[in-house]
C-alpha positions as CSV (number, residue, x, y, z in Angstrom):
1,X,-75.6,-124.5,18.7
2,X,-71.9,-123.5,18.3
3,X,-69.2,-123.1,20.8
4,X,-67.6,-119.6,20.8
5,X,-64.8,-118.2,22.8
6,X,-64.6,-115.1,24.5
7,X,-61.7,-112.8,23.3
8,X,-62.5,-109.7,25.4
9,X,-65.2,-108.1,27.4
10,X,-65.3,-104.6,28.9
11,X,-67.9,-101.9,30.3
12,X,-68.3,-99.1,28.1
13,X,-71.1,-97.2,29.5
14,X,-73.6,-97.5,32.3
15,X,-74.5,-101.2,32.5
16,X,-73.3,-101.4,28.8
17,X,-71.0,-103.9,27.9
18,X,-69.1,-104.8,24.7
19,X,-68.4,-108.6,24.0
20,X,-66.0,-109.9,21.4
21,X,-66.1,-113.4,20.7
22,X,-64.3,-115.8,18.4
23,X,-66.2,-118.7,16.1
24,X,-65.0,-119.1,12.5
25,X,-68.3,-121.1,12.0
26,X,-70.7,-118.5,13.1
27,X,-68.9,-115.8,11.4
28,X,-68.7,-117.6,8.1
29,X,-72.7,-117.3,8.1
30,X,-72.8,-113.6,9.1
31,X,-73.8,-111.8,5.6
32,X,-76.4,-109.3,6.6
33,X,-76.4,-106.6,9.3
34,X,-79.2,-106.3,11.6
35,X,-79.1,-110.0,12.4
36,X,-79.0,-111.4,16.1
37,X,-77.7,-114.5,18.0
38,X,-79.2,-116.3,21.0
39,X,-76.9,-117.1,23.9
40,X,-77.1,-119.8,26.3
41,X,-76.4,-118.4,30.0
42,X,-74.5,-120.9,32.4
43,X,-73.9,-124.4,32.2
44,X,-76.9,-125.8,34.2
45,X,-80.8,-124.7,34.4
46,X,-80.6,-121.7,36.5
47,X,-81.6,-119.8,33.2
48,X,-84.0,-121.8,31.0
49,X,-84.1,-119.1,27.9
50,X,-81.2,-118.0,25.8
51,X,-80.6,-114.4,25.7
52,X,-81.0,-112.5,22.1
53,X,-78.4,-110.0,21.4
54,X,-77.6,-108.0,18.3
55,X,-74.5,-108.4,16.4
56,X,-72.7,-105.0,16.3
57,X,-69.6,-105.7,14.2
58,X,-68.5,-108.4,12.0
59,X,-64.7,-109.1,11.7
60,X,-64.5,-112.0,9.2
61,X,-60.7,-111.6,8.7
62,X,-60.3,-112.2,12.5
63,X,-63.1,-114.9,12.7
64,X,-64.7,-112.6,15.3
65,X,-67.8,-110.6,16.1
66,X,-68.8,-108.0,18.4
67,X,-72.0,-107.8,20.7
68,X,-73.0,-104.9,22.8
69,X,-75.6,-105.3,25.5
70,X,-77.0,-104.0,28.5
71,X,-76.6,-106.2,31.8
72,X,-79.8,-105.5,33.5
73,X,-81.4,-108.6,34.3
74,X,-79.9,-111.7,36.1
75,X,-79.0,-113.5,32.8
76,X,-77.1,-110.5,31.3
77,X,-75.5,-109.8,34.6
78,X,-74.1,-113.4,34.7
79,X,-73.0,-113.0,30.9
80,X,-71.1,-109.8,32.0
81,X,-69.1,-111.8,34.3
82,X,-67.3,-113.9,31.7
83,X,-63.9,-113.2,30.5
84,X,-61.1,-114.0,27.8
85,X,-61.0,-117.6,27.1
86,X,-64.2,-118.3,28.6
87,X,-66.8,-120.2,26.1
88,X,-70.3,-119.6,25.1
89,X,-73.1,-121.7,23.3
90,X,-74.5,-119.5,20.7
91,X,-77.2,-120.2,18.2
92,X,-77.3,-118.0,15.2
93,X,-77.2,-115.9,13.1
94,X,-80.9,-115.4,13.5
95,X,-83.6,-113.3,12.0
96,X,-83.8,-111.1,8.8
97,X,-81.5,-107.9,8.8
98,X,-81.4,-104.8,6.7
99,X,-81.4,-105.0,3.0
100,X,-78.4,-103.3,1.8
101,X,-79.7,-103.1,-1.9
102,X,-82.6,-100.6,-0.7
103,X,-80.0,-97.8,-1.6
104,X,-77.4,-97.3,-4.4
105,X,-73.8,-95.8,-4.4
106,X,-74.1,-91.9,-4.0
107,X,-77.3,-92.1,-1.9
108,X,-77.6,-91.3,1.7
109,X,-78.8,-93.3,4.6
110,X,-80.1,-91.8,8.0
111,X,-79.4,-94.3,10.7
112,X,-81.5,-93.8,13.9
113,X,-80.9,-95.5,17.0
114,X,-82.1,-95.6,20.6
115,X,-80.3,-97.0,23.6
116,X,-79.4,-100.5,23.0
117,X,-80.9,-100.4,19.7
118,X,-77.6,-98.4,18.6
119,X,-75.2,-101.6,18.1
120,X,-76.6,-103.1,15.1
121,X,-76.6,-99.9,13.1
122,X,-72.8,-99.6,13.3
123,X,-72.2,-102.6,11.3
124,X,-74.8,-101.4,8.9
125,X,-73.0,-98.2,8.6
126,X,-69.7,-99.9,8.0
127,X,-71.4,-101.9,5.3
128,X,-73.0,-98.9,3.7
129,X,-69.8,-97.0,3.6
130,X,-68.1,-99.9,1.9
131,X,-70.9,-99.6,-0.8
132,X,-70.5,-96.0,-1.3
133,X,-73.6,-95.2,0.2
134,X,-73.2,-91.9,2.8
135,X,-74.5,-92.4,6.2
136,X,-75.8,-90.1,8.9
137,X,-76.3,-91.2,12.4
138,X,-78.7,-89.8,15.0
139,X,-78.4,-91.9,18.3
140,X,-80.7,-91.4,21.4
141,X,-80.0,-92.0,25.1
142,X,-81.2,-91.0,28.3
143,X,-78.4,-89.2,29.9
144,X,-74.5,-88.7,29.3
145,X,-73.7,-92.0,31.3
146,X,-75.6,-94.0,28.8
147,X,-73.8,-92.8,25.6
148,X,-71.4,-95.3,23.9
149,X,-69.8,-95.7,20.3
150,X,-70.1,-92.0,19.5
151,X,-66.7,-91.8,18.3
152,X,-67.2,-94.9,16.4
153,X,-69.8,-93.5,14.5
154,X,-68.2,-90.1,14.0
155,X,-65.5,-91.9,12.2
156,X,-68.0,-93.0,9.9
157,X,-70.0,-89.9,9.0
158,X,-72.1,-87.0,10.6
159,X,-73.2,-88.2,13.8
160,X,-75.7,-86.3,16.2
161,X,-75.8,-87.7,19.8
162,X,-79.1,-86.8,21.6
163,X,-80.0,-87.2,25.4
164,X,-83.4,-86.7,26.9
165,X,-81.9,-84.4,29.8
166,X,-79.4,-82.6,27.8
167,X,-76.3,-84.0,29.5
168,X,-74.7,-84.7,26.3
169,X,-75.2,-83.3,22.7
170,X,-78.6,-82.4,21.4
171,X,-81.2,-81.9,24.2
172,X,-84.3,-83.8,23.3
173,X,-85.5,-87.1,21.2
174,X,-84.1,-88.2,17.9
175,X,-87.2,-87.2,16.2
176,X,-86.8,-83.4,17.3
177,X,-83.1,-83.5,16.1
178,X,-84.0,-84.8,12.7
179,X,-86.7,-82.0,12.3
180,X,-84.7,-79.2,13.7
181,X,-81.4,-80.0,11.8
182,X,-83.3,-80.6,8.6
183,X,-81.4,-83.8,7.5
184,X,-81.1,-84.6,3.8
185,X,-81.4,-88.4,3.4
186,X,-83.0,-91.0,0.8
187,X,-84.2,-93.7,3.3
188,X,-84.0,-94.2,7.1
189,X,-83.1,-97.2,9.2
190,X,-83.9,-97.5,12.7
191,X,-83.5,-99.8,15.9
192,X,-84.7,-98.9,19.3
193,X,-87.8,-98.7,21.8
194,X,-91.1,-99.1,19.9
195,X,-92.3,-95.4,20.8
196,X,-89.3,-94.0,19.1
197,X,-90.0,-96.5,15.9
198,X,-93.7,-95.2,15.9
199,X,-92.9,-91.7,15.8
200,X,-90.4,-92.1,13.1
201,X,-92.9,-94.0,11.0
202,X,-95.4,-91.2,11.5
203,X,-93.0,-88.0,11.1
204,X,-90.8,-89.2,8.5
205,X,-91.9,-89.3,4.9
206,X,-89.2,-91.1,3.4
207,X,-88.8,-94.9,2.9
208,X,-88.1,-96.6,6.4
209,X,-86.9,-99.9,7.8
210,X,-87.2,-100.6,11.5
211,X,-85.7,-103.3,13.7
212,X,-88.1,-104.2,16.5
213,X,-87.2,-104.9,19.9
214,X,-89.1,-107.7,21.9
215,X,-88.7,-110.6,24.3
216,X,-87.8,-113.6,22.5
217,X,-88.1,-117.2,23.8
218,X,-87.0,-119.7,21.3
219,X,-85.5,-117.2,18.6
220,X,-86.6,-119.4,15.7
221,X,-90.1,-118.6,15.1
222,X,-91.5,-121.8,16.8
223,X,-93.0,-120.6,19.9
224,X,-94.9,-117.0,18.7
225,X,-93.8,-115.4,21.8
226,X,-92.6,-112.4,20.0
227,X,-95.1,-111.1,17.4
228,X,-96.6,-108.1,15.6
229,X,-99.1,-107.4,13.0
230,X,-98.7,-106.0,9.9
231,X,-101.3,-103.4,8.0
232,X,-103.2,-106.4,6.9
233,X,-103.6,-108.0,10.2
234,X,-101.2,-110.8,9.7
235,X,-99.1,-112.0,12.6
236,X,-95.5,-111.7,12.0
237,X,-92.9,-113.4,14.2
238,X,-90.4,-110.8,15.1
239,X,-87.4,-113.1,15.5
240,X,-88.0,-115.0,12.3
241,X,-89.8,-112.8,9.9
242,X,-87.9,-109.7,11.3
243,X,-86.5,-108.1,13.4
244,X,-86.1,-105.8,10.4
245,X,-89.5,-104.8,8.7
246,X,-90.5,-102.1,6.1
247,X,-91.7,-99.3,8.5
248,X,-95.0,-98.8,6.4
249,X,-95.9,-102.3,6.7
250,X,-96.0,-102.6,10.6
251,X,-98.8,-101.8,13.0
252,X,-97.2,-100.2,15.9
253,X,-98.8,-100.9,19.4
């Protein structure tokens, strides 16, 4: 557990907060996009379990990193009340992230995010761009009020924003946008709701890597509260063996 200091926090979409914190010790260990941290909420026992939040952006030159999360439950709503100068008890970085060596310079990565699954793809896009891998981004949300980081992704490459109700960008789901726009890419990297990941694995015939969303208790693989099964029937701990897996290896519920 490491103490980190809040640098800034702001509301960037409906119930969506951008939290920037400083911690030289944590940042020095952050090498792989797609990992997450586990945050203790409050000082007492009102919230027993830590909250897992994905890492959106790593800024080693500032000893800072950024998280984007949805303030939906009591714990994350309490987290949203923190401001500059407040301290956080953070465990991390945790989990297995995306492997940047799956593509070579000159190739193209398709990054597909759904809702609060969008944030970890931003650091992935930045790292791929630095390596010389082109990125295309397809981001899915329910409605215009939910959209965030569209401009940030657009600065890195072609970005298609989809909303289920058509109030912003492409009307429909990410899978529909990918099919209709006939996007050309070498592999896809996705994070979002399980139904979206399942649909991508069924409809896309390119190599795919998916980050699974699940409720986590310990965050280190000890409690087996967040599990999935691979195609051989073996139990995998999402927080420890993942959250990123090869799409072809996982059995989706």
